[in-house]
Residue frames relative to the residue before (quaternion, step in Angstrom):
aa qw qx qy qz dx dy dz
M 1.0000 0.0000 0.0000 0.0000 0.00 0.00 0.00
N 0.6783 0.4837 -0.3094 0.4584 3.54 0.89 -0.85
R 0.6389 0.5174 -0.3312 0.4631 3.51 1.15 -0.76
T 0.6019 0.5517 -0.3591 0.4521 3.63 1.00 -0.56
L 0.6574 0.5139 -0.2944 0.4659 3.44 0.92 -1.11
N 0.6820 0.4966 -0.3380 0.4171 3.62 0.67 -0.86
L 0.6470 0.5499 -0.2995 0.4350 3.52 1.12 -0.77
L 0.6450 0.5271 -0.2770 0.4789 3.43 1.20 -0.77
V 0.6462 0.5015 -0.2838 0.5004 3.57 1.00 -0.83
G 0.6529 0.4607 -0.3479 0.4903 3.70 0.95 -0.75
G 0.6463 0.5183 -0.3588 0.4301 3.73 0.83 -0.64
L 0.6258 0.4997 -0.3441 0.4902 3.61 0.94 -0.81
M 0.6443 0.5330 -0.3234 0.4429 3.68 0.82 -0.86
A 0.6325 0.5217 -0.2903 0.4935 3.62 0.93 -0.94
L 0.6796 0.4837 -0.3008 0.4624 3.57 0.81 -0.98
T 0.6496 0.5401 -0.3026 0.4414 3.58 0.94 -0.76
L 0.6612 0.4907 -0.2718 0.4982 3.46 1.04 -1.00
S 0.6537 0.5094 -0.3271 0.4541 3.59 0.88 -0.71
S 0.6301 0.4996 -0.3566 0.4756 3.72 1.01 -0.66
A 0.6509 0.5286 -0.3284 0.4348 3.52 0.84 -0.88
A 0.6614 0.5034 -0.3271 0.4497 3.61 0.95 -0.74
V 0.6341 0.5258 -0.3356 0.4570 3.50 1.09 -0.76
A 0.6272 0.5285 -0.3221 0.4728 3.54 1.07 -0.92
Q 0.6966 0.4575 -0.3183 0.4518 3.72 0.78 -0.80
D 0.6446 0.5315 -0.3170 0.4490 3.71 1.09 -0.54
K 0.6696 0.4938 -0.3036 0.4643 3.58 1.10 -0.71
P 0.3665 -0.7273 0.5167 0.2640 3.71 -0.57 1.09
S 0.5025 -0.6763 0.4761 0.2517 3.46 -1.31 0.69
E 0.3870 -0.7428 0.5166 0.1775 3.44 -0.95 0.87
A 0.4256 -0.7230 0.4926 0.2313 3.56 -0.69 1.14
P 0.5207 -0.6260 0.4353 0.3841 3.59 -0.96 0.55
S 0.5921 -0.6319 0.3664 0.3404 3.45 -1.11 0.66
A 0.5770 0.6136 -0.3561 0.4047 3.48 1.20 -0.30
Q 0.6844 0.4473 -0.2395 0.5236 3.52 1.34 -0.57
T 0.4769 0.6957 -0.4591 0.2787 3.65 1.09 0.01
K 0.4228 -0.7542 0.4441 0.2349 3.64 -0.59 0.94
P 0.4371 -0.7141 0.4463 0.3161 3.66 -0.79 0.92
A 0.6473 -0.5825 0.3587 0.3361 3.50 -1.12 0.47
A 0.4812 -0.6801 0.4413 0.3334 3.71 -0.67 0.91
A 0.5270 -0.6376 0.4802 0.2918 3.43 -1.29 0.73
P 0.5618 -0.5691 0.4471 0.4008 3.65 -0.95 0.55
P 0.5395 -0.6437 0.4541 0.2973 3.57 -1.06 0.79
S 0.4650 -0.6727 0.4748 0.3253 3.64 -1.00 0.59
P 0.6818 -0.4998 0.3246 0.4242 3.62 -1.06 0.52
S 0.5195 -0.6695 0.4467 0.2869 3.55 -0.91 0.67
A 0.6150 -0.5163 0.3939 0.4474 3.63 -1.08 0.15
A 0.6150 0.5551 -0.3497 0.4373 3.57 1.00 -0.70
R 0.6923 0.5096 -0.2616 0.4390 3.43 0.95 -1.04
A 0.6119 0.5220 -0.3348 0.4909 3.57 1.15 -0.80
A 0.6640 0.5024 -0.3457 0.4327 3.60 0.93 -0.81
E 0.6033 0.5825 -0.3187 0.4419 3.57 1.25 -0.72
L 0.6793 0.5038 -0.2580 0.4671 3.43 1.01 -0.91
Y 0.6251 0.4927 -0.3167 0.5159 3.57 1.10 -0.82
E 0.6603 0.5199 -0.3440 0.4188 3.60 0.80 -0.75
A 0.6425 0.5545 -0.3099 0.4285 3.54 1.04 -0.77
N 0.7601 0.3862 -0.1790 0.4909 3.54 1.14 -0.74
R 0.4008 0.7381 -0.4937 0.2254 3.64 1.21 0.22
V 0.0531 -0.7582 0.6460 0.0705 3.43 -1.31 0.46
T 0.2820 -0.7514 0.5615 0.2014 3.74 -1.01 0.54
K 0.0471 0.7845 -0.6159 0.0542 3.47 -1.00 0.86
T 0.2310 -0.7725 0.5744 0.1413 3.60 -1.10 0.68
Y 0.0849 -0.8054 0.5856 0.0333 3.53 -0.77 1.06
Y 0.2922 -0.7500 0.5779 0.1345 3.53 -0.91 1.18
L 0.3681 -0.6995 0.5868 0.1757 3.45 -1.18 0.96
T 0.1988 -0.8384 0.5010 0.0807 3.59 -0.54 1.10
S 0.7749 0.3542 -0.1978 0.4846 3.52 1.19 -0.49
V 0.5282 0.6379 -0.3803 0.4117 3.52 1.36 -0.30
T 0.0989 -0.8138 0.5721 0.0248 3.74 -0.77 0.97
Q 0.7636 0.2817 -0.2076 0.5426 3.63 1.23 -0.19
Q 0.5582 -0.6258 0.4220 0.3446 3.61 -0.98 0.69
N 0.5768 0.5812 -0.3846 0.4261 3.56 1.09 -0.52
D 0.5792 0.5741 -0.3039 0.4925 3.57 1.19 -0.81
A 0.6664 0.5144 -0.2345 0.4862 3.57 0.82 -1.14
N 0.6977 0.4429 -0.2987 0.4773 3.65 0.87 -0.83
E 0.5889 0.5388 -0.3847 0.4636 3.62 1.07 -0.46
I 0.6488 0.5151 -0.3260 0.4556 3.63 0.88 -0.85
L 0.6621 0.5341 -0.3133 0.4222 3.49 1.02 -0.96
I 0.6263 0.5174 -0.3049 0.4970 3.57 1.05 -0.92
A 0.6525 0.4791 -0.3705 0.4555 3.69 0.78 -0.77
L 0.6547 0.5047 -0.3387 0.4493 3.71 0.89 -0.79
R 0.6773 0.4835 -0.3210 0.4521 3.65 0.84 -0.86
N 0.6712 0.4662 -0.3386 0.4664 3.67 1.04 -0.42
M 0.7339 0.4664 -0.2409 0.4311 3.49 1.07 -0.53
L 0.7156 0.4832 -0.2539 0.4357 3.44 1.21 -0.55
S 0.6736 -0.4542 0.3288 0.4815 3.71 -1.06 0.09
V 0.6060 -0.5902 0.4273 0.3191 3.43 -1.30 0.55
Y 0.6306 0.5022 -0.3281 0.4925 3.58 1.34 -0.46
S 0.5382 0.6120 -0.4582 0.3547 3.71 0.98 -0.15
R 0.2211 -0.7569 0.6024 0.1235 3.52 -1.34 0.47
L 0.0632 -0.8100 0.5801 -0.0581 3.55 -0.70 1.17
Y 0.0190 0.7914 -0.6104 0.0274 3.58 -1.05 0.97
L 0.3278 -0.7375 0.5729 0.1431 3.51 -1.04 0.93
V 0.0806 -0.7825 0.6153 0.0507 3.55 -0.69 0.98
P 0.2445 -0.8234 0.4859 0.1618 3.74 0.15 1.23
S 0.6463 0.5491 -0.3511 0.3969 3.62 0.90 -0.75
Q 0.7500 0.3705 -0.2079 0.5069 3.49 1.25 -0.55
N 0.3527 -0.7178 0.5062 0.3226 3.52 1.44 -0.18
A 0.6056 0.5623 -0.3706 0.4239 3.68 0.77 0.81
I 0.2474 -0.7196 0.6275 0.1650 3.50 -1.34 0.54
V 0.2318 -0.7342 0.6282 0.1121 3.59 -1.02 0.99
I 0.0679 -0.7938 0.6043 -0.0060 3.55 -0.86 1.07
N 0.1179 -0.7527 0.6477 0.0034 3.54 -0.98 1.07
A 0.3176 0.7630 -0.4662 0.3154 3.58 0.06 1.38
S 0.6262 -0.4948 0.3942 0.4557 3.65 -1.15 0.02
P 0.6361 -0.5193 0.3705 0.4341 3.66 -1.24 0.38
E 0.5799 0.5788 -0.3792 0.4301 3.71 1.00 -0.51
D 0.6806 0.4685 -0.2418 0.5087 3.61 0.93 -1.05
Q 0.6491 0.5151 -0.3257 0.4553 3.56 0.95 -0.64
A 0.6409 0.4620 -0.3364 0.5125 3.57 1.08 -0.64
T 0.6567 0.4874 -0.3548 0.4530 3.66 0.88 -0.57
A 0.5587 0.6042 -0.3239 0.4668 3.59 1.17 -0.76
Q 0.7151 0.4893 -0.2500 0.4322 3.49 0.80 -1.11
R 0.6141 0.5259 -0.3249 0.4906 3.55 1.19 -0.77
I 0.7110 0.4903 -0.2895 0.4127 3.49 0.77 -0.93
M 0.6376 0.5261 -0.2946 0.4795 3.60 1.13 -0.76
K 0.6652 0.4998 -0.3157 0.4560 3.51 1.15 -0.66
D 0.6286 0.4813 -0.3388 0.5083 3.59 1.19 -0.40
L 0.7853 0.3875 -0.2059 0.4368 3.63 0.81 -0.77
D 0.6757 0.4670 -0.3134 0.4766 3.69 1.06 -0.50
R 0.2579 0.7564 -0.5148 0.3102 3.46 0.47 1.39
P 0.4921 -0.6451 0.4633 0.3564 3.64 -1.03 0.69
H 0.5460 -0.6128 0.4813 0.3076 3.40 -1.32 0.69
R 0.4562 -0.6441 0.5254 0.3179 3.71 -0.99 0.47
A 0.2295 -0.8039 0.5406 0.0939 3.54 -0.84 1.02
Y 0.1053 -0.7798 0.6160 0.0354 3.57 -1.09 0.84
R 0.3658 -0.6777 0.5970 0.2249 3.45 -1.29 0.65
L 0.0976 -0.7910 0.6020 0.0481 3.64 -0.78 0.98
T 0.1037 -0.7765 0.6201 0.0418 3.53 -0.64 1.10
F 0.2152 -0.7525 0.6188 0.0672 3.45 -0.88 1.22
T 0.0775 -0.7682 0.6330 0.0559 3.68 -0.93 0.76
L 0.0984 -0.7548 0.6480 0.0272 3.61 -0.84 1.13
A 0.0723 -0.7898 0.6089 0.0105 3.64 -0.46 1.26
D 0.2046 -0.7910 0.5762 0.0196 3.52 -0.59 1.28
S 0.0057 0.7778 -0.6272 0.0403 3.60 -0.74 1.06
E 0.0248 -0.7644 0.6405 0.0697 3.55 -1.50 0.35
N 0.8222 -0.0240 -0.1236 0.5551 3.34 -0.74 1.26
G 0.7172 -0.5115 0.2178 0.4202 3.45 0.96 0.89
K 0.5806 0.5278 -0.3633 0.5023 3.54 1.46 0.42
R 0.4590 -0.6561 0.5272 0.2845 3.62 -0.93 0.87
I 0.0327 -0.8070 0.5895 0.0108 3.57 -0.69 1.02
G 0.8657 -0.0790 0.0122 0.4941 3.64 1.02 -0.09
I 0.1068 -0.8030 0.5819 0.0716 3.61 -0.97 0.60
Q 0.0767 -0.7474 0.6593 0.0278 3.59 -0.94 0.93
H 0.1400 -0.7414 0.6522 0.0731 3.43 -1.32 0.95
F 0.0506 -0.7688 0.6375 -0.0042 3.61 -1.10 0.84
A 0.2147 -0.7935 0.5694 0.0041 3.58 -0.73 1.29
I 0.0059 -0.8043 0.5930 -0.0389 3.61 -0.67 0.97
I 0.2307 -0.7286 0.6170 0.1880 3.68 -0.92 0.67
V 0.0452 -0.7953 0.6006 -0.0687 3.55 -0.65 1.23
A 0.2949 -0.7229 0.6075 0.1462 3.53 -1.07 0.95
A 0.5053 -0.6505 0.4586 0.3336 3.61 -0.92 0.74
G 0.8107 0.2832 -0.2268 0.4594 3.47 -0.86 0.94
Q 0.6746 0.4367 -0.2290 0.5493 3.39 1.50 0.04
R 0.4084 -0.7182 0.5229 0.2095 3.57 -1.39 0.48
T 0.1055 -0.8184 0.5643 0.0264 3.62 -0.82 0.96
T 0.0982 -0.8039 0.5814 0.0778 3.65 -0.80 0.63
L 0.0144 0.7946 -0.6048 -0.0510 3.64 -1.15 0.49
K 0.1151 -0.7854 0.6082 -0.0013 3.51 -0.80 1.06
Q 0.0767 0.7660 -0.6371 0.0389 3.52 -1.06 0.88
G 0.4971 0.6664 -0.4174 0.3669 3.58 -0.57 1.06
S 0.5424 -0.5885 0.4877 0.3488 3.60 -1.12 -0.65
K 0.3540 -0.6560 0.6167 0.2531 3.52 -1.41 0.28
V 0.1390 -0.8213 0.5508 0.0530 3.50 -0.58 1.10
P 0.3261 -0.7720 0.5031 0.2112 3.69 -0.48 1.13
V 0.0618 -0.7863 0.6147 0.0001 3.37 -1.10 0.92
M 0.3964 -0.7459 0.4773 0.2420 3.68 -0.50 1.16
T 0.1269 -0.8169 0.5564 0.0832 3.56 -0.81 0.99
G 0.7890 -0.1096 0.0441 0.6029 3.60 1.34 -0.17
S 0.1188 -0.7691 0.6255 0.0560 3.46 -1.45 0.18
T 0.1674 -0.7742 0.5974 0.1248 3.53 -1.38 0.44
K 0.4353 -0.6990 0.4823 0.2988 3.62 -1.00 0.59
D 0.8351 0.1221 -0.0439 0.5346 3.59 0.76 -0.81
P 0.4433 -0.3986 -0.7319 0.3300 1.59 -0.41 2.34
Q 0.5364 -0.6252 0.4344 0.3643 3.64 -1.11 0.48
Q 0.2238 0.7658 -0.5795 0.1663 3.39 -0.78 1.30
T 0.1968 -0.7779 0.5917 0.0783 3.64 -0.95 0.82
Q 0.2777 -0.7396 0.6066 0.0886 3.40 -1.06 1.19
F 0.1336 -0.7924 0.5945 0.0286 3.51 -1.08 0.93
Q 0.1213 -0.7379 0.6554 0.1061 3.46 -1.33 0.45
Y 0.3231 -0.7790 0.5239 0.1191 3.55 -0.84 1.27
L 0.1685 -0.7796 0.5993 0.0678 3.55 -0.95 0.99
D 0.4201 -0.7004 0.5327 0.2216 3.48 -0.98 1.02
V 0.0111 -0.8028 0.5941 -0.0498 3.58 -0.55 1.13
G 0.5913 0.5769 -0.3953 0.4015 3.64 -0.78 0.97
M 0.6517 -0.4574 0.3375 0.5021 3.56 -0.90 -0.63
N 0.0550 -0.7693 0.6365 -0.0034 3.52 -1.08 0.72
F 0.0155 -0.7775 0.6281 -0.0262 3.60 -0.92 1.06
D 0.0649 -0.7821 0.6189 -0.0332 3.43 -1.04 1.10
V 0.1830 0.8462 -0.4794 0.1439 3.64 0.00 1.06
S 0.0112 -0.7754 0.6292 0.0517 3.55 -1.20 0.44
L 0.1814 -0.7815 0.5913 0.0816 3.63 -1.11 0.69
S 0.0219 0.7621 -0.6470 -0.0088 3.38 -1.39 0.64
D 0.4717 -0.6843 0.4696 0.2978 3.57 -0.99 0.65
S 0.0144 -0.7725 0.6334 -0.0416 3.52 -1.08 0.86
P 0.6466 -0.5431 0.3599 0.3968 3.57 -1.30 0.58
A 0.6836 0.4445 -0.3012 0.4944 3.80 1.05 -0.48
G 0.7659 -0.2756 0.2159 0.5393 3.68 1.09 -0.19
L 0.6783 -0.4005 0.3657 0.4957 3.42 -1.31 -0.68
L 0.2489 -0.7127 0.6357 0.1612 3.56 -0.97 0.86
L 0.0911 -0.8144 0.5730 -0.0114 3.49 -0.82 1.34
K 0.0660 -0.7788 0.6222 0.0444 3.56 -0.76 0.80
A 0.0680 0.8397 -0.5261 0.1158 3.54 -0.32 1.32
K 0.1021 -0.7281 0.6721 0.0875 3.42 -1.41 0.46
V 0.0485 -0.7961 0.6032 -0.0039 3.56 -0.57 1.05
E 0.0479 -0.7784 0.6250 -0.0338 3.71 -0.79 0.96
D 0.0229 -0.7568 0.6527 -0.0255 3.50 -1.13 0.90
S 0.0768 0.8183 -0.5603 0.1030 3.66 -0.31 1.24
S 0.0195 0.7856 -0.6183 -0.0105 3.49 -1.31 0.46
V 0.4940 -0.6508 0.4815 0.3170 3.56 -1.20 0.49
G 0.4660 -0.7019 0.4761 0.2519 3.51 -1.09 0.90
N 0.6807 -0.4535 0.3929 0.4202 3.58 -1.27 -0.03
P 0.5970 -0.5734 0.3962 0.3974 3.55 -1.06 0.65
S 0.6156 0.5850 -0.3621 0.3844 3.47 1.04 -0.58
E 0.6262 0.5262 -0.3006 0.4905 3.62 1.33 -0.32
Y 0.4976 0.6701 -0.4359 0.3367 3.60 1.20 -0.24
G 0.4592 -0.6951 0.4751 0.2833 3.58 -1.06 0.74
N 0.7888 0.1846 -0.0953 0.5784 3.67 1.14 -0.40
T 0.0089 -0.8217 0.5699 0.0005 3.60 -0.53 1.04
S 0.3370 0.7743 -0.4942 0.2066 3.62 1.01 0.40
G 0.7839 -0.0550 0.0268 0.6178 3.68 1.13 -0.18
P 0.6481 -0.5555 0.3636 0.3731 3.53 -1.27 0.59
L 0.7181 0.4525 -0.2684 0.4556 3.49 1.00 -0.80
A 0.6777 0.4880 -0.2792 0.4739 3.59 1.22 -0.31
Q 0.4413 0.6782 -0.4726 0.3491 3.55 1.28 0.10
E 0.2172 -0.7370 0.6358 0.0744 3.39 -1.27 0.88
P 0.2556 -0.8432 0.4601 0.1096 3.54 -0.01 1.31
I 0.3433 -0.7186 0.5654 0.2146 3.49 -1.08 0.54
V 0.1935 -0.8049 0.5575 0.0626 3.54 -0.63 1.12
H 0.2046 -0.7564 0.6088 0.1241 3.61 -0.70 0.98
Q 0.0218 -0.8246 0.5622 -0.0584 3.54 -0.87 0.99
T 0.0951 -0.7586 0.6439 0.0295 3.51 -1.08 0.84
A 0.0736 0.8162 -0.5687 0.0704 3.70 -0.44 0.91
L 0.0905 -0.7774 0.6224 0.0106 3.45 -1.29 0.80
E 0.0684 0.8253 -0.5562 0.0700 3.63 -0.46 0.88
G 0.3433 0.7378 -0.5325 0.2329 3.68 -0.89 0.83
T 0.4269 -0.6763 0.5534 0.2326 3.45 -1.43 0.03
S 0.0304 0.8040 -0.5852 0.1010 3.54 -0.88 1.13
I 0.4293 -0.6558 0.5754 0.2335 3.53 -1.43 0.53
L 0.1660 -0.7984 0.5770 0.0453 3.53 -0.81 1.13
T 0.2456 -0.6948 0.6630 0.1315 3.62 -1.23 0.69
L 0.5262 -0.6574 0.4526 0.2935 3.49 -0.77 1.04
G 0.8381 0.1755 -0.1326 0.4991 3.65 -0.83 0.98
K 0.7056 0.4476 -0.2786 0.4735 3.58 1.16 -0.14
P 0.4052 -0.7513 0.4662 0.2325 3.69 -0.51 1.29
L 0.0772 -0.7767 0.6242 0.0332 3.54 -1.06 0.77
T 0.3494 -0.7131 0.5697 0.2116 3.55 -0.99 0.99
L 0.3212 -0.7631 0.5319 0.1779 3.57 -0.80 1.03
G 0.7552 -0.2922 0.1836 0.5573 3.41 1.15 -0.77
S 0.2979 -0.7035 0.6157 0.1931 3.58 -1.40 0.19
V 0.0935 -0.8169 0.5679 -0.0377 3.45 -0.84 1.14
D 0.2972 -0.6928 0.6384 0.1554 3.60 -0.97 1.06
V 0.3711 -0.7033 0.5696 0.2082 3.62 -0.83 1.12
A 0.4196 -0.7079 0.5103 0.2499 3.64 -0.66 1.03
G 0.8213 0.1979 -0.2017 0.4955 3.65 -1.16 0.79
S 0.7367 0.2869 -0.2451 0.5611 3.71 0.99 0.46
T 0.5058 -0.6189 0.5040 0.3273 3.59 -1.44 0.03
R 0.4320 0.7038 -0.4595 0.3270 3.61 1.21 0.39
H 0.1303 -0.7638 0.6314 0.0305 3.43 -1.36 0.71
V 0.0946 -0.7945 0.5974 0.0545 3.55 -0.94 0.83
D 0.1681 -0.7646 0.6172 0.0783 3.31 -1.20 0.95
I 0.1814 -0.7979 0.5695 0.0789 3.69 -0.73 1.03
E 0.0093 0.7907 -0.6082 0.0696 3.56 -0.79 1.11
V 0.0579 -0.7790 0.6236 0.0314 3.61 -1.20 0.50
V 0.0415 -0.7541 0.6554 0.0124 3.42 -1.25 0.56
A 0.2030 -0.7824 0.5845 0.0709 3.61 -1.05 1.00
E 0.0977 -0.7557 0.6469 -0.0307 3.46 -1.08 1.16
P 0.4221 -0.6694 0.5251 0.3131 3.71 -0.97 0.68
V 0.3487 -0.7140 0.5807 0.1769 3.51 -1.25 0.69
S 0.3915 -0.7369 0.5118 0.2046 3.47 -0.58 1.38
């Protein structure tokens, strides 16, 4: 009886140990609430994007109709490079005033819109400079000079003579070297639009040759060293259309003369 009981107890213990071992060998299943969601598919790589862009490339040439200076064309080219895809290719052809673009159809459409907005003619203005010459408080002469200037561009005007000045000579063979000085009126102006009005940068020069008695060397006509009198005014101003502006007043050195310089801007229709 005792033997039978011991066998029965031993069998129960073996069955219990076997169930525990099976429970330890079986991996535990995580609750469904903690299951991680499936990862999203990765986006196309940069290499794949470049391949797709390369497959859709087209080449077009755009001619700039209103640009007259290469600096303006360079600015349009920089704007296109900053706005189009990094895979696009742009080339400026200055001799043809054109931009060649190798890019996707979408970038081509964007480039066309940008150039339509930027390739526009500059507004032109007529600048009239008035030089009023006085001596001893009495007006002795007035000169008017009119210049057509496009916004964003530089314009120069010279009126006068070129005076030869000997700079050297040789005896064998006999040769004489000269340097020519510009004498007369000289205007160097540029305009640009600003919220306050027209921004004018101007340099006005008035020069003349002195009397022979003022020369430093009078031993011969070729050896004369002329004295050149010059009055110059340079600065930046804001202009209002149709309203005269005095740029400055200058006393001419060595005389009782006085020069007032005035300018007025008007749009060119």
